[in-house]
C-alpha positions in Angstrom: 58.4 1.0 20.5 58.7 3.1 17.4 59.7 1.6 14.0 63.0 2.7 12.4 62.5 5.6 9.8 63.1 3.4 6.8 60.3 0.9 7.8 57.9 3.8 8.4 58.6 5.1 4.9 58.1 1.6 3.4 54.8 1.2 5.3 53.6 4.7 4.1 54.5 3.8 0.5 52.7 0.4 0.7 49.6 2.1 2.1 49.7 4.8 -0.5 50.2 2.2 -3.3 47.3 0.1 -1.9 45.0 3.1 -1.8 46.0 4.1 -5.3 45.2 0.6 -6.6 41.9 0.6 -4.8 40.9 4.0 -6.3 41.9 2.9 -9.8 39.9 -0.3 -9.4 36.8 1.7 -8.3 37.2 4.1 -11.2 37.5 1.3 -13.7 34.4 -0.4 -12.2 32.4 2.9 -12.3 33.5 3.5 -16.0 32.4 -0.1 -16.9 29.0 0.5 -15.3 28.5 3.8 -17.1 29.5 2.2 -20.4 27.0 -0.7 -19.8 24.3 1.9 -19.4 25.0 3.8 -22.6 24.7 0.8 -25.0 22.0 -1.8 -25.6 22.5 -5.2 -24.1 23.2 -8.1 -26.6 20.2 -9.9 -27.8 18.9 -12.3 -25.2 17.6 -15.9 -25.6 14.1 -16.0 -26.9 10.9 -18.0 -26.5 7.7 -18.1 -28.6 4.5 -16.8 -27.0 1.1 -17.1 -28.7 -1.5 -14.4 -28.4 -4.4 -16.1 -30.1 -3.3 -16.6 -33.7 -0.3 -14.1 -33.3 3.2 -15.3 -32.5 5.6 -13.2 -30.4 9.3 -13.9 -30.3 10.1 -12.6 -26.8 13.6 -12.1 -25.5 13.9 -13.4 -21.9 15.2 -10.9 -19.4 15.8 -13.1 -16.4 18.7 -11.8 -14.4 18.6 -8.5 -12.4 21.2 -7.0 -14.8 19.2 -8.0 -17.9 16.0 -6.6 -16.4 17.7 -3.4 -15.3 18.9 -2.8 -18.9 15.8 -4.1 -20.7 15.2 -2.3 -24.0 17.4 0.7 -23.1 19.4 2.2 -26.0 17.9 0.0 -28.7 16.8 1.9 -31.8 14.6 -0.7 -33.4 12.3 -3.5 -32.5 10.8 -5.8 -35.2 7.0 -5.9 -35.3 6.3 -9.3 -33.6 9.2 -9.2 -31.2 9.2 -8.1 -27.5 10.9 -8.6 -24.2 9.5 -10.8 -21.4 10.7 -9.9 -17.9 10.6 -13.2 -16.0 10.3 -13.3 -12.2 9.9 -16.1 -9.6 7.2 -14.3 -7.6 4.1 -12.2 -7.9 4.6 -8.5 -6.9 3.3 -5.1 -8.0 5.8 -4.3 -10.7 6.7 -0.8 -12.0 8.7 0.2 -15.1 9.9 3.5 -16.5 11.5 4.4 -19.9 14.6 6.4 -19.0 17.1 5.7 -21.8 14.6 3.7 -23.8 14.3 5.1 -27.3 11.3 3.2 -28.7 7.7 3.8 -27.6 6.4 0.6 -25.9 3.3 -0.9 -24.5 3.8 -3.1 -21.4 1.5 -5.9 -20.5 1.7 -7.1 -16.9 0.9 -10.8 -16.7 -0.2 -13.3 -14.1 1.7 -16.6 -13.7 -0.7 -18.3 -16.1 -0.1 -15.6 -18.8 -3.3 -13.7 -18.3 -2.9 -9.9 -18.9 -3.6 -8.0 -15.7 -3.3 -4.5 -17.3 -1.6 -2.7 -20.2 0.2 0.7 -20.2 1.6 2.8 -23.1 5.0 4.2 -22.2 6.7 7.2 -23.9 10.4 7.1 -24.8 12.9 8.6 -22.4 10.3 9.2 -19.7 10.9 8.7 -16.0 7.1 8.3 -15.4 6.5 5.1 -13.5 3.9 2.6 -15.0 2.8 -0.1 -12.5 0.8 -3.3 -12.5 -2.7 -2.8 -11.0 -2.1 -5.9 -8.8 0.8 -8.3 -8.3 2.2 -9.7 -11.5 4.7 -12.5 -12.3 5.7 -11.2 -15.8 5.9 -8.1 -17.8 5.9 -8.1 -21.6 7.1 -5.1 -23.6 6.0 -4.8 -27.2 6.0 -1.9 -29.7 3.5 0.7 -28.7 0.1 -0.2 -30.1 0.8 -3.8 -30.8 -1.8 -5.1 -28.4 -4.4 -2.5 -29.3 -4.0 -3.1 -33.0 -4.9 -6.8 -32.4 -7.7 -6.1 -29.9 -5.8 -7.7 -27.1 -6.6 -6.3 -23.6 -6.7 -7.1 -19.9 -8.1 -10.6 -19.3 -6.6 -12.1 -22.5 -4.4 -15.1 -21.8 -1.1 -15.5 -23.6 0.4 -19.0 -23.9 3.9 -20.3 -23.9 6.5 -22.2 -21.9 7.1 -19.5 -19.3 3.4 -19.6 -18.1 1.9 -22.1 -15.8 -1.4 -23.8 -16.6 -4.6 -22.6 -14.8 
């Protein structure tokens, strides 16, 4: 049985309206995502980490969104501040610097805070820098921060995020 012409017109209009609304919602979502990727994320909660006699104020990137944005679009980073990427498990972790404007050194850390390896990373680079073995954490600092203090692989950082040996 066919529907009367007026009902067919109303159904077509309702479908068209629903599709238009869905397209507008998708466009708004895409624009919001693009905007989020062109501006730095707000400052994250911090924790104090010790590296021998040196204190680090590390922002905690915990959620997938915080970790995906990381230090992107930031134009400054005070000398003893960094960003600690906190994970629940040990995996080989890889980072790149696309949309990151500050040269950084990344320290890949075991669950107890021991540095597994370090890598200097150039701004705006898509080159991948990976941990040499599974790591729980990654700590980004201004490039050269670790070298200037003689801190290298095997050195143990201390603080609340790290478990005791």
